N, C-alpha and C positions, 0 to 999 in steps of 0.2 A: 831268592835273593831279593824278591820282591819283598817277605816277611821284614827280611834284615832293614832294608830302608826303610819301609815304613815306622819300624819300630824306634829306630835313630832320629825321622821324622818327628815321631811323637816324644823323645825326650827331648830335644832342641824345643820344641814347644811346651812342653815342661818346667824346663828350665828358666824360658821366659816370660811364665807367669809363677815365677816361684814367690815366695813371701818371706824374706828374710826380715830379722831382727830390725834390721836398721829401715825396712818399709814400717816402721812400727811405733805407737807413742807409748814409752813403759813409762814416764817420770811423772807424779802428778804436776811438779811445777811446769809442766809442756802439755798438759789438760788444761789447767788454768789460764796459761798464755792463751788459748784456741778459744776458749769460753770470755777473758775479757777483750779482747783485741779482734777479735774474729766475728762474723756476720752467722746469723742461724736460720734455717729452712726447717719447714716439717710438712707431713702428711699425718696421714690416720694411721701409717705406720713405724716411721720413723722421725728422729729428731736428727738434724743433724748443724754442727758448728763446724764453721770452717773459717782457715786464717793461712797466709800466706809461710813461707819457708823458702830459706834461700839455699833449700839441696838439691833440684832440680828433678826431685822425685816426691809422690804421695807419701804422707806415711797416715797411718789408722789407729784411732784407737776405739776402744770400744767402753761402751758407760752401758750395763744391763743392772738395771735396776732390782731388787729383792722384791719389789710389788708385781714383778713380772711374771715368778713364779721360784720354783728349788732349784737346786742345782743343776740338776738335768736337763729344764727348761732353758736356763741362763744360757747352759753350754751351748745347747741347740741352737739358743739363739746368735752364739759368737760364731760357731760354726758357719754359719749360713750365711751370715753378715761377710766374714773373711773371704768366705769363697766367691760370694756375689763381688767384692771388689777385686779378687785377686785375678778372677775372670776380664772382669773390665777396665785393667787399671792401664794398661795402652789403648783406653778409648780417649781417657781425662787426660786433660793437659797437667801437664805436673808441675810441682812445686808449692804444694797446699798439705797441710795438715788440718787434719779429718774426725770430726771426733765423732761415732756415732750413736745413739743412743734410742733405742724400743722403745714405743709407748705400750703403755699398760693397757690390758685388755685384746691388745690388738695380736691376730692367728701369726704362728710364727712358717708362714710359709712363705717357699723359695721363690717363686715368682715373683711374688707381694714385694719381697725383700730387694729383688733384683730390678724389679721394676720401678720400685720405691730409690734408688740409690741411681737408678740412671733420668730419673726425672730430677733430684734434688739437687745434686754435684754438680751439674749446669747452672740450675736456677743461683745456688749459692754462691756461684764462683762468679756470676754475671752481676750477682748482689755485691761482692765485695769487691769489685773494677770500679760499680758504680757508683759504692762507698767512696770508695779511693780517690776518683774523679773529681767528689764532691770535696772533699778535702782539700 
């Protein structure tokens, strides 16, 4: 009985942390809007561009350059960034479009990516709110 309850609880957690297409930036025009209207923050691992949206939830876009490596390496970056974002999405405020770019030469380390996102997302949101207050 306890194993069944645990599995149901795990299923509920996984459903709450899902990452459907509605939470992704997919169209080039959406990326352009974030680049032109938003703010950016960076560190040694990642570059973030953040812009507000009217949806009430965050959306993630990934832009991993061929300079980072071959397809295997680029896809590894994408998987790790998506997973870090997916696991942390309930910790961040909603209503933002976020484009994440990897830095050339940075190590594709899950811990470094998670740490970078946890540092950069609040920093970018704070910049965006102060930018809006000054306008």
